[in-house]
BALOBA-1460 file (C-alpha; in Angstrom, 3 decimals):
// residues 163
<rec num="1" residu="m" x="-22.411" y="38.831" z="-33.186"/>
<rec num="2" residu="k" x="-22.371" y="37.932" z="-36.869"/>
<rec num="3" residu="k" x="-21.626" y="40.549" z="-39.503"/>
<rec num="4" residu="c" x="-23.378" y="41.044" z="-42.831"/>
<rec num="5" residu="r" x="-21.680" y="39.204" z="-45.696"/>
<rec num="6" residu="r" x="-22.106" y="42.234" z="-47.949"/>
<rec num="7" residu="c" x="-21.269" y="45.281" z="-45.870"/>
<rec num="8" residu="s" x="-19.943" y="44.209" z="-42.442"/>
<rec num="9" residu="k" x="-22.820" y="45.846" z="-40.545"/>
<rec num="10" residu="p" x="-24.370" y="43.714" z="-37.783"/>
<rec num="11" residu="a" x="-26.401" y="40.897" z="-39.346"/>
<rec num="12" residu="t" x="-30.100" y="40.860" z="-38.481"/>
<rec num="13" residu="l" x="-31.192" y="38.090" z="-40.857"/>
<rec num="14" residu="h" x="-29.663" y="34.643" z="-40.783"/>
<rec num="15" residu="i" x="-30.548" y="32.338" z="-43.673"/>
<rec num="16" residu="t" x="-29.648" y="28.696" z="-43.904"/>
<rec num="17" residu="e" x="-29.977" y="27.209" z="-47.376"/>
<rec num="18" residu="i" x="-29.434" y="23.684" z="-48.564"/>
<rec num="19" residu="r" x="-28.024" y="23.739" z="-52.085"/>
<rec num="20" residu="k" x="-26.876" y="20.674" z="-53.916"/>
<rec num="21" residu="g" x="-26.850" y="18.801" z="-50.628"/>
<rec num="22" residu="e" x="-24.656" y="21.359" z="-48.841"/>
<rec num="23" residu="v" x="-25.752" y="23.603" z="-45.977"/>
<rec num="24" residu="q" x="-24.873" y="27.243" z="-46.575"/>
<rec num="25" residu="q" x="-25.444" y="30.068" z="-44.135"/>
<rec num="26" residu="l" x="-25.996" y="33.654" z="-45.157"/>
<rec num="27" residu="h" x="-25.908" y="36.500" z="-42.624"/>
<rec num="28" residu="l" x="-27.256" y="39.863" z="-43.814"/>
<rec num="29" residu="c" x="-27.971" y="43.296" z="-42.351"/>
<rec num="30" residu="e" x="-31.447" y="44.768" z="-42.735"/>
<rec num="31" residu="v" x="-30.689" y="46.679" z="-45.947"/>
<rec num="32" residu="c" x="-28.936" y="43.775" z="-47.672"/>
<rec num="33" residu="a" x="-31.630" y="41.370" z="-46.447"/>
<rec num="34" residu="q" x="-34.328" y="43.506" z="-48.071"/>
<rec num="35" residu="k" x="-32.405" y="43.416" z="-51.359"/>
<rec num="36" residu="y" x="-31.918" y="39.665" z="-51.025"/>
<rec num="37" residu="l" x="-35.573" y="38.981" z="-50.218"/>
<rec num="38" residu="a" x="-36.802" y="41.363" z="-52.937"/>
<rec num="39" residu="q" x="-34.896" y="39.456" z="-55.594"/>
<rec num="40" residu="g" x="-36.594" y="36.173" z="-54.718"/>
<rec num="41" residu="n" x="-34.837" y="32.907" z="-55.462"/>
<rec num="42" residu="p" x="-31.074" y="33.507" z="-55.765"/>
<rec num="43" residu="d" x="-30.899" y="30.812" z="-58.446"/>
<rec num="44" residu="s" x="-33.340" y="32.608" z="-60.718"/>
<rec num="45" residu="e" x="-32.173" y="34.245" z="-63.919"/>
<rec num="46" residu="d" x="-33.204" y="37.764" z="-62.899"/>
<rec num="47" residu="s" x="-31.500" y="37.739" z="-59.513"/>
<rec num="48" residu="s" x="-28.643" y="40.067" z="-58.723"/>
<rec num="49" residu="p" x="-25.334" y="38.299" z="-59.276"/>
<rec num="50" residu="d" x="-23.660" y="40.085" z="-56.372"/>
<rec num="51" residu="m" x="-25.956" y="38.383" z="-53.856"/>
<rec num="52" residu="n" x="-25.197" y="34.846" z="-55.045"/>
<rec num="53" residu="v" x="-24.301" y="32.697" z="-52.020"/>
<rec num="54" residu="e" x="-21.585" y="30.765" z="-53.873"/>
<rec num="55" residu="e" x="-19.892" y="33.976" z="-54.971"/>
<rec num="56" residu="l" x="-20.041" y="35.329" z="-51.420"/>
<rec num="57" residu="e" x="-18.438" y="32.126" z="-50.147"/>
<rec num="58" residu="a" x="-15.731" y="32.348" z="-52.822"/>
<rec num="59" residu="s" x="-14.921" y="35.983" z="-51.975"/>
<rec num="60" residu="d" x="-14.733" y="35.073" z="-48.274"/>
<rec num="61" residu="e" x="-12.077" y="32.461" z="-49.032"/>
<rec num="62" residu="l" x="-10.008" y="34.822" z="-51.229"/>
<rec num="63" residu="a" x="-6.616" y="35.268" z="-49.545"/>
<rec num="64" residu="c" x="-3.695" y="37.632" z="-49.974"/>
<rec num="65" residu="p" x="-0.582" y="35.769" z="-51.172"/>
<rec num="66" residu="h" x="1.663" y="38.178" z="-49.213"/>
<rec num="67" residu="c" x="0.159" y="38.219" z="-45.707"/>
<rec num="68" residu="g" x="-2.310" y="35.338" z="-45.921"/>
<rec num="69" residu="i" x="-5.355" y="37.248" z="-44.627"/>
<rec num="70" residu="t" x="-8.674" y="36.127" z="-46.102"/>
<rec num="71" residu="f" x="-11.509" y="38.452" z="-46.976"/>
<rec num="72" residu="r" x="-13.573" y="36.746" z="-44.256"/>
<rec num="73" residu="q" x="-10.887" y="37.653" z="-41.698"/>
<rec num="74" residu="f" x="-10.903" y="41.241" z="-42.932"/>
<rec num="75" residu="r" x="-14.688" y="41.427" z="-42.548"/>
<rec num="76" residu="s" x="-14.544" y="40.073" z="-39.011"/>
<rec num="77" residu="q" x="-11.555" y="42.199" z="-37.882"/>
<rec num="78" residu="g" x="-12.190" y="45.317" z="-39.933"/>
<rec num="79" residu="r" x="-8.483" y="45.598" z="-40.770"/>
<rec num="80" residu="l" x="-6.416" y="44.565" z="-43.747"/>
<rec num="81" residu="g" x="-3.152" y="42.706" z="-43.297"/>
<rec num="82" residu="c" x="-0.835" y="44.505" z="-45.726"/>
<rec num="83" residu="p" x="-0.832" y="47.118" z="-48.517"/>
<rec num="84" residu="h" x="-1.220" y="44.379" z="-51.165"/>
<rec num="85" residu="d" x="-4.684" y="43.562" z="-49.812"/>
<rec num="86" residu="y" x="-6.102" y="46.632" z="-51.533"/>
<rec num="87" residu="e" x="-5.236" y="45.059" z="-54.877"/>
<rec num="88" residu="v" x="-6.131" y="41.476" z="-53.948"/>
<rec num="89" residu="f" x="-9.542" y="42.458" z="-52.545"/>
<rec num="90" residu="e" x="-10.143" y="45.395" z="-54.908"/>
<rec num="91" residu="t" x="-13.468" y="44.148" z="-56.284"/>
<rec num="92" residu="e" x="-14.811" y="43.162" z="-52.875"/>
<rec num="93" residu="l" x="-13.661" y="46.402" z="-51.228"/>
<rec num="94" residu="n" x="-15.224" y="48.498" z="-53.987"/>
<rec num="95" residu="q" x="-18.531" y="46.656" z="-53.561"/>
<rec num="96" residu="l" x="-18.303" y="47.166" z="-49.819"/>
<rec num="97" residu="l" x="-17.613" y="50.897" z="-50.154"/>
<rec num="98" residu="e" x="-20.388" y="51.313" z="-52.726"/>
<rec num="99" residu="n" x="-22.813" y="49.569" z="-50.399"/>
<rec num="100" residu="i" x="-21.832" y="51.450" z="-47.250"/>
<rec num="101" residu="h" x="-21.119" y="54.916" z="-48.649"/>
<rec num="102" residu="d" x="-22.945" y="54.920" z="-52.002"/>
<rec num="103" residu="g" x="-19.607" y="55.467" z="-53.727"/>
<rec num="104" residu="a" x="-15.971" y="54.443" z="-53.686"/>
<rec num="105" residu="q" x="-14.410" y="57.883" z="-53.995"/>
<rec num="106" residu="h" x="-14.051" y="60.301" z="-51.103"/>
<rec num="107" residu="c" x="-15.744" y="63.581" z="-51.868"/>
<rec num="108" residu="g" x="-16.248" y="64.856" z="-48.358"/>
<rec num="109" residu="k" x="-15.197" y="67.977" z="-46.588"/>
<rec num="110" residu="v" x="-11.687" y="69.063" z="-45.762"/>
<rec num="111" residu="p" x="-11.114" y="69.740" z="-42.050"/>
<rec num="112" residu="l" x="-11.422" y="73.434" z="-41.201"/>
<rec num="113" residu="q" x="-8.070" y="73.429" z="-39.380"/>
<rec num="114" residu="t" x="-6.120" y="72.807" z="-42.581"/>
<rec num="115" residu="g" x="-4.497" y="75.836" z="-44.066"/>
<rec num="116" residu="e" x="-5.006" y="77.152" z="-47.550"/>
<rec num="117" residu="a" x="-1.775" y="75.487" z="-48.700"/>
<rec num="118" residu="n" x="-2.998" y="72.076" z="-47.537"/>
<rec num="119" residu="q" x="-6.312" y="72.616" z="-49.271"/>
<rec num="120" residu="d" x="-4.391" y="73.478" z="-52.449"/>
<rec num="121" residu="h" x="-2.409" y="70.240" z="-52.123"/>
<rec num="122" residu="f" x="-5.620" y="68.231" z="-51.668"/>
<rec num="123" residu="r" x="-7.079" y="69.947" z="-54.734"/>
<rec num="124" residu="l" x="-3.902" y="69.213" z="-56.735"/>
<rec num="125" residu="i" x="-4.095" y="65.520" z="-55.933"/>
<rec num="126" residu="k" x="-7.723" y="65.383" z="-57.041"/>
<rec num="127" residu="l" x="-7.067" y="67.368" z="-60.223"/>
<rec num="128" residu="r" x="-4.083" y="65.206" z="-61.188"/>
<rec num="129" residu="s" x="-6.135" y="62.032" z="-60.893"/>
<rec num="130" residu="e" x="-8.919" y="63.651" z="-62.940"/>
<rec num="131" residu="l" x="-6.295" y="64.632" z="-65.521"/>
<rec num="132" residu="q" x="-5.091" y="61.028" z="-65.799"/>
<rec num="133" residu="v" x="-8.647" y="59.841" z="-66.370"/>
<rec num="134" residu="a" x="-9.290" y="62.552" z="-68.956"/>
<rec num="135" residu="v" x="-6.128" y="61.658" z="-70.900"/>
<rec num="136" residu="k" x="-6.956" y="57.952" z="-70.691"/>
<rec num="137" residu="d" x="-10.475" y="58.681" z="-72.007"/>
<rec num="138" residu="e" x="-8.977" y="60.931" z="-74.704"/>
<rec num="139" residu="a" x="-11.003" y="63.916" z="-73.442"/>
<rec num="140" residu="y" x="-8.290" y="66.354" z="-74.434"/>
<rec num="141" residu="e" x="-10.273" y="69.584" z="-73.967"/>
<rec num="142" residu="k" x="-11.106" y="68.612" z="-70.402"/>
<rec num="143" residu="a" x="-7.491" y="67.536" z="-69.891"/>
<rec num="144" residu="a" x="-6.262" y="70.916" z="-71.091"/>
<rec num="145" residu="a" x="-8.601" y="72.738" z="-68.692"/>
<rec num="146" residu="l" x="-7.435" y="70.527" z="-65.830"/>
<rec num="147" residu="r" x="-3.779" y="71.109" z="-66.778"/>
<rec num="148" residu="d" x="-4.354" y="74.868" z="-66.697"/>
<rec num="149" residu="e" x="-6.026" y="74.688" z="-63.283"/>
<rec num="150" residu="i" x="-3.174" y="72.530" z="-61.971"/>
<rec num="151" residu="q" x="-0.639" y="75.086" z="-63.213"/>
<rec num="152" residu="q" x="-2.542" y="77.922" z="-61.504"/>
<rec num="153" residu="i" x="-2.586" y="76.096" z="-58.174"/>
<rec num="154" residu="e" x="1.094" y="75.120" z="-58.477"/>
<rec num="155" residu="s" x="1.944" y="78.760" z="-59.212"/>
<rec num="156" residu="r" x="-0.044" y="79.894" z="-56.165"/>
<rec num="157" residu="i" x="1.748" y="77.326" z="-53.987"/>
<rec num="158" residu="r" x="5.149" y="78.512" z="-55.257"/>
<rec num="159" residu="t" x="4.349" y="82.125" z="-54.418"/>
<rec num="160" residu="q" x="3.110" y="81.131" z="-50.941"/>
<rec num="161" residu="t" x="6.309" y="79.222" z="-50.161"/>
<rec num="162" residu="t" x="8.616" y="82.009" z="-51.402"/>
<rec num="163" residu="a" x="6.709" y="84.722" z="-49.509"/>
């Protein structure tokens, strides 16, 4: 079974195009196929650049210099080859996550079994990354509020571990 070139779901539409004398196949799931068909001719000026067949082919051939896995292999296996793949395929993985989950950042629930200390640690990690973004964006008031919240949680963690 073929997988969608955009999101790795099972492909339901299989398109064969002849461009510049070359045969190119495009396999898409239902959602991606609707987007592709709604945009019309992929060569037109107003078409979405992320559905361009040539760009999809190029991203499929992108390979990690450390482990040698290609993005096409990742899409077919569903597994990356090494930690460096996250950097090598960053753009493609972000597009994939955006398409599948409507976002690239986890904002889900924390398992109920985790204790309050673990939830505080999860919250600290999130706040620290938000703090880095705020400082980078020079949003110093927000950064100060985040710093204060981080200090409160760290203080609570210290009292829990000494008790």
